[in-house]
SEVO-6350 format. One record per residue (C-alpha): x, y negated, z negated; residue in one letter. Coordinates in nm, 2 decimals, always signed. Layout:
BEGIN
px->X, py->Y, pz->Z, residu->A
...
//
This chain:
BEGIN
px->+0.61, py->-6.31, pz->-2.53, residu->M
px->+0.49, py->-6.48, pz->-2.86, residu->A
px->+0.78, py->-6.72, pz->-2.85, residu->D
px->+0.69, py->-6.81, pz->-2.48, residu->Y
px->+0.32, py->-6.87, pz->-2.57, residu->L
px->+0.42, py->-7.09, pz->-2.86, residu->E
px->+0.66, py->-7.30, pz->-2.65, residu->D
px->+0.40, py->-7.32, pz->-2.37, residu->Y
px->+0.14, py->-7.46, pz->-2.61, residu->A
px->+0.39, py->-7.71, pz->-2.75, residu->T
px->+0.52, py->-7.83, pz->-2.41, residu->T
px->+0.18, py->-7.91, pz->-2.28, residu->F
px->+0.04, py->-8.02, pz->-2.61, residu->A
px->-0.25, py->-7.78, pz->-2.60, residu->L
px->-0.51, py->-7.81, pz->-2.87, residu->P
px->-0.48, py->-7.45, pz->-2.98, residu->V
px->-0.71, py->-7.35, pz->-3.28, residu->R
px->-0.57, py->-7.05, pz->-3.45, residu->L
px->-0.78, py->-6.83, pz->-3.67, residu->N
px->-1.10, py->-6.96, pz->-3.52, residu->T
px->-1.32, py->-6.68, pz->-3.39, residu->P
px->-1.60, py->-6.76, pz->-3.15, residu->V
px->-1.93, py->-6.65, pz->-3.30, residu->E
px->-2.15, py->-6.74, pz->-3.01, residu->R
px->-2.14, py->-6.87, pz->-2.65, residu->L
px->-2.46, py->-7.02, pz->-2.51, residu->R
px->-2.58, py->-7.30, pz->-2.29, residu->K
px->-2.75, py->-7.61, pz->-2.41, residu->E
px->-2.86, py->-7.92, pz->-2.22, residu->N
px->-2.67, py->-7.80, pz->-1.91, residu->G
px->-2.34, py->-7.75, pz->-2.09, residu->R
px->-2.17, py->-7.45, pz->-2.25, residu->F
px->-2.17, py->-7.45, pz->-2.63, residu->R
px->-1.90, py->-7.25, pz->-2.81, residu->V
px->-1.98, py->-7.20, pz->-3.18, residu->E
px->-1.71, py->-7.13, pz->-3.43, residu->T
px->-1.69, py->-7.13, pz->-3.81, residu->P
px->-1.51, py->-7.46, pz->-3.77, residu->R
px->-1.77, py->-7.63, pz->-3.56, residu->G
px->-1.89, py->-7.62, pz->-3.21, residu->A
px->-1.73, py->-7.72, pz->-2.88, residu->L
px->-1.89, py->-7.81, pz->-2.56, residu->E
px->-1.76, py->-7.77, pz->-2.20, residu->A
px->-1.87, py->-7.78, pz->-1.84, residu->D
px->-1.66, py->-7.46, pz->-1.77, residu->Q
px->-1.55, py->-7.17, pz->-2.00, residu->V
px->-1.30, py->-6.90, pz->-1.95, residu->V
px->-1.35, py->-6.59, pz->-2.17, residu->V
px->-1.00, py->-6.44, pz->-2.19, residu->A
px->-1.08, py->-6.16, pz->-2.44, residu->A
px->-1.02, py->-5.85, pz->-2.24, residu->A
px->-1.27, py->-5.55, pz->-2.24, residu->S
px->-1.15, py->-5.38, pz->-2.56, residu->Y
px->-1.30, py->-5.55, pz->-2.86, residu->Q
px->-1.50, py->-5.30, pz->-3.07, residu->Q
px->-1.43, py->-4.94, pz->-3.16, residu->P
px->-1.66, py->-4.69, pz->-2.98, residu->Q
px->-1.75, py->-4.36, pz->-3.14, residu->T
px->-2.01, py->-4.09, pz->-3.03, residu->P
px->-2.34, py->-4.08, pz->-3.20, residu->E
px->-2.26, py->-3.75, pz->-3.38, residu->F
px->-1.99, py->-3.93, pz->-3.58, residu->A
px->-2.26, py->-4.01, pz->-3.82, residu->S
px->-2.29, py->-3.64, pz->-3.90, residu->G
px->-1.98, py->-3.64, pz->-4.11, residu->L
px->-2.01, py->-3.66, pz->-4.49, residu->G
px->-1.83, py->-3.90, pz->-4.71, residu->K
px->-1.57, py->-3.63, pz->-4.81, residu->G
px->-1.43, py->-3.63, pz->-4.46, residu->I
px->-1.17, py->-3.90, pz->-4.38, residu->V
px->-1.25, py->-4.05, pz->-4.04, residu->Q
px->-1.10, py->-4.34, pz->-3.85, residu->M
px->-1.09, py->-4.49, pz->-3.50, residu->H
px->-0.75, py->-4.47, pz->-3.32, residu->S
px->-0.72, py->-4.85, pz->-3.34, residu->H
px->-0.69, py->-4.82, pz->-3.72, residu->A
px->-0.43, py->-4.54, pz->-3.72, residu->Y
px->-0.08, py->-4.64, pz->-3.82, residu->R
px->+0.10, py->-4.33, pz->-3.96, residu->N
px->+0.04, py->-3.98, pz->-4.09, residu->P
px->+0.03, py->-4.10, pz->-4.45, residu->G
px->-0.32, py->-4.24, pz->-4.40, residu->Q
px->-0.46, py->-3.88, pz->-4.37, residu->L
px->-0.50, py->-3.61, pz->-4.64, residu->P
px->-0.34, py->-3.27, pz->-4.61, residu->A
px->-0.52, py->-3.02, pz->-4.38, residu->G
px->-0.61, py->-3.00, pz->-4.01, residu->P
px->-0.68, py->-3.32, pz->-3.82, residu->V
px->-0.93, py->-3.32, pz->-3.54, residu->L
px->-0.86, py->-3.58, pz->-3.26, residu->L
px->-1.16, py->-3.64, pz->-3.04, residu->V
px->-1.04, py->-3.78, pz->-2.70, residu->G
px->-0.74, py->-3.66, pz->-2.51, residu->A
px->-0.64, py->-3.98, pz->-2.34, residu->G
px->-0.32, py->-4.17, pz->-2.40, residu->N
px->-0.41, py->-4.27, pz->-2.76, residu->S
px->-0.52, py->-3.92, pz->-2.85, residu->G
px->-0.21, py->-3.76, pz->-2.70, residu->A
px->+0.04, py->-3.99, pz->-2.86, residu->E
px->-0.13, py->-3.99, pz->-3.20, residu->I
px->-0.13, py->-3.61, pz->-3.18, residu->A
px->+0.25, py->-3.60, pz->-3.12, residu->M
px->+0.29, py->-3.83, pz->-3.42, residu->D
px->+0.08, py->-3.62, pz->-3.65, residu->L
px->+0.21, py->-3.28, pz->-3.53, residu->A
px->+0.52, py->-3.33, pz->-3.75, residu->R
px->+0.31, py->-3.33, pz->-4.08, residu->T
px->-0.03, py->-3.18, pz->-3.99, residu->H
px->-0.20, py->-2.90, pz->-3.79, residu->D
px->-0.36, py->-3.10, pz->-3.50, residu->V
px->-0.65, py->-3.00, pz->-3.28, residu->V
px->-0.69, py->-3.23, pz->-2.98, residu->L
px->-1.04, py->-3.23, pz->-2.81, residu->S
px->-1.11, py->-3.35, pz->-2.46, residu->G
px->-1.08, py->-3.30, pz->-2.10, residu->R
px->-0.75, py->-3.31, pz->-1.91, residu->E
px->-0.69, py->-3.66, pz->-1.78, residu->V
px->-0.38, py->-3.59, pz->-1.56, residu->G
px->-0.05, py->-3.76, pz->-1.61, residu->H
px->+0.19, py->-4.00, pz->-1.43, residu->V
px->+0.40, py->-3.76, pz->-1.21, residu->P
px->+0.74, py->-3.86, pz->-1.34, residu->F
px->+0.92, py->-3.93, pz->-1.67, residu->D
px->+0.90, py->-4.30, pz->-1.74, residu->I
px->+1.17, py->-4.28, pz->-2.00, residu->S
px->+1.43, py->-4.13, pz->-1.76, residu->G
px->+1.67, py->-4.33, pz->-1.55, residu->F
px->+1.49, py->-4.31, pz->-1.23, residu->L
px->+1.16, py->-4.38, pz->-1.41, residu->G
px->+1.28, py->-4.69, pz->-1.58, residu->R
px->+1.49, py->-4.83, pz->-1.29, residu->K
px->+1.27, py->-4.74, pz->-1.00, residu->L
px->+0.95, py->-4.54, pz->-1.03, residu->L
px->+0.78, py->-4.76, pz->-1.30, residu->V
px->+0.84, py->-5.06, pz->-1.09, residu->R
px->+0.71, py->-4.88, pz->-0.79, residu->L
px->+0.39, py->-4.77, pz->-0.96, residu->V
px->+0.32, py->-5.08, pz->-1.16, residu->V
px->+0.42, py->-5.34, pz->-0.91, residu->R
px->+0.33, py->-5.14, pz->-0.60, residu->G
px->+0.03, py->-4.91, pz->-0.67, residu->M
px->-0.12, py->-5.08, pz->-0.97, residu->F
px->-0.07, py->-5.44, pz->-0.85, residu->H
px->-0.11, py->-5.43, pz->-0.47, residu->H
px->-0.27, py->-5.11, pz->-0.36, residu->V
px->-0.53, py->-5.01, pz->-0.63, residu->L
px->-0.73, py->-5.33, pz->-0.60, residu->T
px->-1.09, py->-5.43, pz->-0.54, residu->M
px->-1.00, py->-5.52, pz->-0.19, residu->R
px->-0.90, py->-5.17, pz->-0.08, residu->T
px->-1.10, py->-4.85, pz->-0.04, residu->P
px->-0.85, py->-4.66, pz->-0.24, residu->M
px->-0.87, py->-4.91, pz->-0.52, residu->G
px->-1.25, py->-4.92, pz->-0.53, residu->R
px->-1.26, py->-4.53, pz->-0.54, residu->A
px->-1.01, py->-4.52, pz->-0.82, residu->F
px->-1.19, py->-4.78, pz->-1.03, residu->R
px->-1.52, py->-4.58, pz->-0.99, residu->A
px->-1.33, py->-4.26, pz->-1.10, residu->K
px->-1.17, py->-4.45, pz->-1.40, residu->M
px->-1.52, py->-4.57, pz->-1.53, residu->H
px->-1.55, py->-4.43, pz->-1.87, residu->G
px->-1.26, py->-4.19, pz->-1.84, residu->H
px->-0.94, py->-4.39, pz->-1.90, residu->G
px->-0.60, py->-4.37, pz->-1.75, residu->M
px->-0.38, py->-4.06, pz->-1.69, residu->P
px->-0.12, py->-3.98, pz->-1.96, residu->L
px->+0.18, py->-4.22, pz->-1.92, residu->I
px->+0.43, py->-4.12, pz->-2.19, residu->R
px->+0.32, py->-3.76, pz->-2.27, residu->T
px->+0.46, py->-3.51, pz->-2.03, residu->R
px->+0.29, py->-3.17, pz->-1.93, residu->P
px->+0.36, py->-2.90, pz->-2.20, residu->G
px->+0.49, py->-3.14, pz->-2.46, residu->V
px->+0.17, py->-3.12, pz->-2.67, residu->L
px->+0.17, py->-2.74, pz->-2.67, residu->E
px->+0.54, py->-2.72, pz->-2.76, residu->R
px->+0.47, py->-2.96, pz->-3.05, residu->A
px->+0.21, py->-2.72, pz->-3.19, residu->G
px->-0.09, py->-2.93, pz->-3.09, residu->V
px->-0.40, py->-2.71, pz->-3.02, residu->R
px->-0.61, py->-2.81, pz->-2.72, residu->R
px->-0.98, py->-2.75, pz->-2.71, residu->I
px->-1.28, py->-2.86, pz->-2.50, residu->G
px->-1.52, py->-3.14, pz->-2.56, residu->K
px->-1.70, py->-3.16, pz->-2.89, residu->I
px->-2.08, py->-3.11, pz->-2.86, residu->A
px->-2.17, py->-3.11, pz->-3.23, residu->K
px->-2.01, py->-3.21, pz->-3.56, residu->I
px->-2.09, py->-3.19, pz->-3.93, residu->S
px->-1.91, py->-3.18, pz->-4.27, residu->D
px->-1.57, py->-3.02, pz->-4.19, residu->G
px->-1.70, py->-2.83, pz->-3.89, residu->Q
px->-1.72, py->-2.89, pz->-3.51, residu->A
px->-1.84, py->-2.70, pz->-3.22, residu->R
px->-1.72, py->-2.74, pz->-2.87, residu->T
px->-1.93, py->-2.73, pz->-2.56, residu->E
px->-1.82, py->-2.37, pz->-2.49, residu->D
px->-1.93, py->-2.26, pz->-2.84, residu->G
px->-1.59, py->-2.26, pz->-3.03, residu->E
px->-1.61, py->-2.36, pz->-3.40, residu->D
px->-1.33, py->-2.58, pz->-3.54, residu->I
px->-1.26, py->-2.67, pz->-3.90, residu->S
px->-1.09, py->-2.99, pz->-4.00, residu->F
px->-1.01, py->-3.21, pz->-4.30, residu->A
px->-1.00, py->-3.55, pz->-4.11, residu->S
px->-1.11, py->-3.69, pz->-3.78, residu->V
px->-0.96, py->-3.96, pz->-3.56, residu->I
px->-1.19, py->-4.10, pz->-3.28, residu->W
px->-0.97, py->-4.16, pz->-2.98, residu->C
px->-1.29, py->-4.25, pz->-2.79, residu->T
px->-1.20, py->-4.59, pz->-2.65, residu->G
px->-1.33, py->-4.95, pz->-2.72, residu->L
px->-1.65, py->-5.12, pz->-2.62, residu->H
px->-1.62, py->-5.46, pz->-2.45, residu->P
px->-1.77, py->-5.63, pz->-2.75, residu->G
px->-1.92, py->-5.93, pz->-2.58, residu->F
px->-2.24, py->-5.93, pz->-2.77, residu->D
px->-2.15, py->-6.28, pz->-2.89, residu->W
px->-2.21, py->-6.41, pz->-2.54, residu->I
px->-2.57, py->-6.53, pz->-2.56, residu->D
px->-2.61, py->-6.56, pz->-2.18, residu->L
px->-2.78, py->-6.34, pz->-1.92, residu->P
px->-2.44, py->-6.24, pz->-1.77, residu->V
px->-2.38, py->-5.88, pz->-1.90, residu->L
px->-2.49, py->-5.55, pz->-1.75, residu->D
px->-2.66, py->-5.27, pz->-1.94, residu->D
px->-2.32, py->-5.15, pz->-2.07, residu->H
px->-2.23, py->-5.49, pz->-2.21, residu->G
px->-1.98, py->-5.56, pz->-1.92, residu->V
px->-1.97, py->-5.91, pz->-1.75, residu->P
px->-2.11, py->-5.91, pz->-1.39, residu->R
px->-1.84, py->-6.09, pz->-1.20, residu->H
px->-1.64, py->-6.10, pz->-0.89, residu->R
px->-1.26, py->-6.11, pz->-0.95, residu->F
px->-1.34, py->-6.30, pz->-1.28, residu->G
px->-1.60, py->-6.54, pz->-1.17, residu->M
px->-1.94, py->-6.48, pz->-1.31, residu->S
px->-2.19, py->-6.38, pz->-1.05, residu->T
px->-2.48, py->-6.50, pz->-1.27, residu->D
px->-2.37, py->-6.84, pz->-1.40, residu->M
px->-2.18, py->-7.11, pz->-1.25, residu->S
px->-1.88, py->-7.24, pz->-1.46, residu->G
px->-1.82, py->-6.92, pz->-1.65, residu->L
px->-1.51, py->-6.71, pz->-1.58, residu->Y
px->-1.32, py->-6.41, pz->-1.73, residu->F
px->-0.96, py->-6.30, pz->-1.76, residu->A
px->-0.81, py->-5.98, pz->-1.87, residu->G
px->-1.11, py->-5.76, pz->-1.79, residu->L
px->-1.06, py->-5.39, pz->-1.72, residu->H
px->-0.99, py->-5.37, pz->-1.35, residu->F
px->-1.09, py->-5.72, pz->-1.30, residu->Q
px->-0.92, py->-5.73, pz->-0.96, residu->Y
px->-0.66, py->-5.44, pz->-0.98, residu->A
px->-0.54, py->-5.18, pz->-1.22, residu->V
px->-0.28, py->-5.43, pz->-1.33, residu->S
px->-0.55, py->-5.68, pz->-1.45, residu->S
px->-0.50, py->-5.58, pz->-1.82, residu->T
px->-0.12, py->-5.60, pz->-1.79, residu->M
px->+0.10, py->-5.91, pz->-1.80, residu->V
px->+0.19, py->-5.87, pz->-1.44, residu->L
px->-0.17, py->-5.87, pz->-1.32, residu->G
px->-0.34, py->-6.10, pz->-1.57, residu->V
px->-0.11, py->-6.38, pz->-1.45, residu->G
px->-0.24, py->-6.34, pz->-1.09, residu->R
px->-0.60, py->-6.33, pz->-1.20, residu->D
px->-0.56, py->-6.63, pz->-1.43, residu->A
px->-0.41, py->-6.83, pz->-1.13, residu->R
px->-0.72, py->-6.74, pz->-0.93, residu->R
px->-0.95, py->-6.86, pz->-1.21, residu->V
px->-0.75, py->-7.18, pz->-1.25, residu->A
px->-0.79, py->-7.25, pz->-0.88, residu->G
px->-1.17, py->-7.21, pz->-0.91, residu->W
px->-1.18, py->-7.45, pz->-1.21, residu->I
px->-0.97, py->-7.71, pz->-1.04, residu->A
px->-1.19, py->-7.69, pz->-0.72, residu->A
px->-1.51, py->-7.73, pz->-0.93, residu->A
px->-1.37, py->-8.04, pz->-1.10, residu->K
px->-1.25, py->-8.19, pz->-0.77, residu->A
px->-1.60, py->-8.12, pz->-0.62, residu->G
//
């Protein structure tokens, strides 16, 4: 993928600016202004292709942990060596939480907190999974059925909001067989002690927050975000400001919108709108 992107930029002589974060996007004198540490750029149309997962998100009670407790967000986890000896509490039982739990279970006592999110109903690593069922689910369900144009897709998107996807690689019973202890949602937390919503007390030496990511669009200084910091749009076109588009958003058009398969389709749609605006 990286090689393809490099070849693409070279073939079309695209003026790519690496290591240049955008600090602010605003509008001035009728044009968009993109401000970076290396100067500002102006444009009539802008595509924000930054997905919806930019900043770690942790619950408010995370501040209740003292300095003696090692804590990190799942995006910073690399291997068990980052954590001290003793029980590890994972908060959030989605794909990140389940997979990190499996990795840590070999070296630590692991407690996994969170609701059951369900699972993909087949083994994706098996022969049928790799050769047939993954393609059926990803190319069929995720790309063509679960979209914003179908009642099933809209209902699925509403159900997904704030809850994440079903477990993909972690099969039922695997966590339990690995020795991972499952508990309910955490209601309160302090130095080395947590309490679940049903009153169970849990001790731990470190915490990993597997609680998702915030869109992180606070650098967009335009009235185009909702109360949760999510862009208001229709299939990637801003519904508040002409000339502003998005690509790679969570369920922008379909479940596949954050996958290579789906983001390509969404990007073609956005490119068509841009071309039509320039022609008009």
